[in-house]
C-alpha positions, 0 to 999 in steps of 0.5 A, a space after each residue: 386749467 392753467 394757473 399762474 402764480 404772480 407774487 408781488 412786494 406790498 406795505 400795509 400801515 395795518 400791520 405795523 403798529 403798536 398796542 397800548 393796552 388789551 383787555 379780554 372778555 372770557 365770556 364772549 371771546 373778545 380781546 380789545 386792542 387799544 391803538 394809539 394813533 401815529 397822528 397827533 391830530 387823531 384821537 386814540 382807537 379801540 379794535 375788537 378781535 374774535 380769539 375763541 379759536 385760541 390761534 386766530 384773531 378775527 377783527 370785528 368792530 374798529 370804534 373810535 371814541 373820540 376822546 383823546 388819548 386812553 389811558 386803560 381799558 377793562 370789560 365790564 359787566 354786561 359785556 361792555 368795554 370801559 376806556 378811561 382818558 387823559 381827559 379825566 372821563 370814562 367811555 362805556 363801548 358795547 362791542 356789538 354796536 357802534 352807536 352805543 358809546 356813552 361818555 361820563 366825566 369823572 375827574 378834571 385830571 387824567 384817570 390813569 388806572 381802573 380795576 374791578 372792585 366787586 361785581 358792579 363797582 370799578 375803582 379808578 385813580 386820577 392825578 389829583 390823587 384821588 380813588 373813585 369808587 363808580 358803579 356800573 349799573 347807574 354810572 354813578 360816583 359812590 365815593 371817593 377817598 383823597 389819597 393826600 400824596 403829590 406824587 404821581 400814582 400808576 397802577 390800582 389793584 382790589 381785592 374786594 374790600 382793600 385797594 392798592 395804589 402804586 405810587 413812587 417809592 411805596 403802595 398806598 392802601 386804601 379801605 373804609 373811606 381812608 388811607 390805611 398805611 403806606 407800604 415803602 419801597 427800597 431804592 436801589 440808590 438815593 438819587 433814584 425813586 423805586 416806581 411801583 409800576 404794577 399791583 396786583 393781588 395774587 389772592 386776597 391775603 397776598 399783594 405783589 408789586 412789581 416796581 423799576 428795579 425789576 424786582 417783584 415784592 410780596 406783602 400781607 395786606 393786613 398788617 403791611 408785612 413784607 413776606 419776600 422779596 424776588 429779583 425778576 427781570 433786569 429792567 423795570 416791571 410794567 404789567 402783572 397778571 394772575 394765572 391762578 390762585 398760586 402763580 402769576 407772571 411778570 413782564 415789562 422793559 425786559 419782555 421775557 413773560 416770568 412765571 412766579 409759583 407758590 412752593 409747598 412752603 409758602 414761598 414764590 419761585 421763579 419755575 418758567 421764562 418764556 421768549 417772545 417778545 422782544 421789545 416792552 411789554 404794556 399789558 397783559 391778559 389771560 384767556 383760557 390758561 393763556 396769557 396774552 402780551 402786547 406792548 411796543 412789538 407790532 405783534 401780540 404774543 400768546 404764551 402757554 407752553 409756549 410763546 407765539 405770535 397771534 395770528 391776525 385775520 388780515 383780509 379787512 385790511 387788503 383788497 385785490 381787486 383785478 389790476 388793482 390792490 388797496 391796503 389800508 392804514 388808520 386813517 388812509 387807503 393805499 391804492 397800488 396799480 398794475 401796470 399792463 404789459 405782456 409776459 414771456 415764458 422762459 425755458 424754466 416755465 417761468 413768466 418774465 413780467 414787464 410790469 411793475 406795481 405802482 403806487 397810484 395815490 394815498 386817500 386820507 379821510 376827511 380831518 384823518 379821521 380813523 378808518 372804521 370800514 372800506 371796501 373796493 368794487 370787484 372791478 377796482 373803479 370806485 372806493 368806499 371808506 367809512 369813519 365814526 362820523 361819514 361815509 366818502 366814495 371816490 372813482 379810481 381812474 388810473 389811466 387819466 393823463 392828470 394826477 388830480 384826475 386819477 382819484 375823484 371824490 364823487 360823494 360824500 354821506 352822513 352814514 356811519 356804517 360797519 361793513 360795506 359791499 359792492 356788487 359787479 352791478 356797482 350796487 352799494 349795501 352798507 351795514 350799520 347800527 345793529 344789524 340794519 342793511 341799506 342799498 344805494 346805487 354807489 355811481 350816483 353823485 346824490 343820494 336823496 334817500 336810502 333804501 333799508 333792506 332789512 333792520 333787526 335788534 340784538 344780532 350784533 353789528 356786521 363786520 363782513 358783507 357779500 352779495 351775490 344776485 338776490 342775496 346778500 350774506 353778513 357776518 356779525 360780532 356774534 359769530 353768526 352768518 345771515 343770508 338775506 334776500 334783497 327782494 323780500 327783506 326775509 333774512 335766514 340763520 346759516 347753521 354754523 359754529 364758529 365762522 371766520 369768512 366766507 364766499 357767495 354763489 347764486 345758491 350757496 354760502 361756502 363758510 370757513 369755520 376754525 378749530 381750537 388749537 387743542 383740537 386733535 386731528 385738525 387735518 381731517 375736521 371739517 372746517 369748510 361747508 357749503 350752506 343753502 341760502 334759502 334754508 341756511 342747511 348744510 349740504 356737504 363739508 370738506 376738511 383742510 386735508 381735502 382741501 390740500 391746504 398744506 404748510 408751505 414749509 415742513 418747519 411752519 408753525 402756522 396750522 395748516 387751516 385755510 382762513 381766507 375763501 373767495 369765489 372766482 365763480 359760481 363753480 369755482 373757489 380759492 381758499 388760502 392760509 395764513 402762510 400763503 398757501 393756496 388752492 382752487 376748488 371746482 365745487 361741480 366737478 370736485 376737483 382741487 388744484 393747489 401750489 403742488 401741481 407745478 402752476 406757472 409762476 411769474 416771480 421776481 427774484 426775492 430781496 433777502 434784506 426784506 423782512 415779510 410779516 405775512 403773505 396774502 393771496 388774491 385773485 387777478 381775473 382780467 382777461 385779454 385776448 390778442 386779435 389781429 386787425 390790419 396786421 397788428 397785435 392789439 390787446 382788446 378789452 375784458 371778455 366773458 371767458 372762463 377763468 384760468 384759460 389764459 395766463 392773464 387769470 392769476 393767483 396773486 400772492 402779495 408779499 406784505 410788510 409795514 411801512 415803518 420800523 419799531 420806534 423802540 429798541 430790542 431789549 439787550 439781556 445783560 449777561 453775567 459781569 456786564 455793567 
């Protein structure tokens, strides 16, 4: 097998995005990330990720409530997500069904913040200085309290009986239908007010406030006594999170995540500072004793003993389809195409490239709505884009002479889908609602009706689907994989735990599972499983060591575990890790070929000034052979030959970077003596 490694540089809009708010449901292991759209015409939207492994976030659903700006986000009972908006309304979102989004108007002005008051009640504050108590079960307002102030309100926290509201120069305490008292904050100087950006009940008898001075003040909420003042950070404290009854962490414009713990004498001290984020930290949440921090950086950080970036499974944002590579932005798809040409091998066994990846087109969604799902056909000829309103199908013709003919819109469907897959025979399978699969021919321009393959309830929405032969396999938001017989409509659950990716052959599904970051002997634990499509039973398994998945560098902080898998043929698979390491597995012979075996390289000189966020490995399977006709050498079209018989079949490694730089400058610490 002659393996050729080709490297290309590419930009992806989904890599360079900030997180406005985050919230975590500890029961299901899901994190909701609020993204603010770059376009003023587009609404804020929510992305759900599965973080059960603790080190890898697997994208699930992207839901846009289409209700303007999202000011705060909170998980409530039954796993629902509540979003509060600038227009004074709230939305309740089901993480397992995109069709269940309920909007309720609360106030005529902006809802700035919300928190849990008790098991079924939410406390929220509006721009009109009103505190609302809202019952989640009945979706009704129980009561409200007019705070009687004309200043802006910033944050709210509750201990179950008393509610604290952060405002300018003070903290308002409310209970029993009225304002109890106001706690005054000192000013650094007479002109600049002190803003109580964040308030938090560390325990029912202790209230903490983080303000614009970088100071944490601790109060007795019963009598309003100031217990302690701690100078924590060098700038505004924007977020606080409790990590236990006797500890909490703060961060903000000064992005160092600073931990405070109670000592034996009842006083709090700074015990730890974690460096990770370099720009404003706007939101923090806790899951399994780890702090998740997000803000103006393009990455979400996970902090326990150390602070590191949360790795994002990027397969949903990049697809390699022969000569075509597609990447996603929030409301567009970029199409890159490789101009064909011959390669030459030099003395160093390195291929000299005589072609370039060109940017063929940027395709925006109708009315620039948020992309919720998309796919491209295996041959790179058809593109399908889904939004919260419709589905649009495009035909890609890179060789067309006219620019207007290179991308043709062929159909628009009244279909809201969560996942698509296109077979080699150009049959499109779309998943919608709560586990409903429909089938259609992607080449047709008009569709009278969609053929339903299977429809089930309470299985979760489909987040990934792959078709092979008469089977379609799907991964759902409940971390389950089903195989579906398209002829009979019968579905069967594949018995694997914590699946993150899978590939399909005619008879088996090859499933990658994840391990917790705390698991010992990760290299020897089974992470890939071959499962029968007809009975759902595991046939055999392999560990990352058996797959020869080793870090690219001894200094790599990325776990040496495969997170991507794709089928080349019925007998060959490719697995790849987050840092770009790959291996090709012959499932019949049991052989594994990796990058350490000295493959031919079609590599370009690296630019030292470029900063690549990640490496993504895909496959080019274009097979071309040279025939002699009339004394001339001519490249013929594709032929059904075994992949990697020639250097035209390649492992394509994409050096991926964002399409824009952060808009907020990195925070600079003031050293002793600096003004």
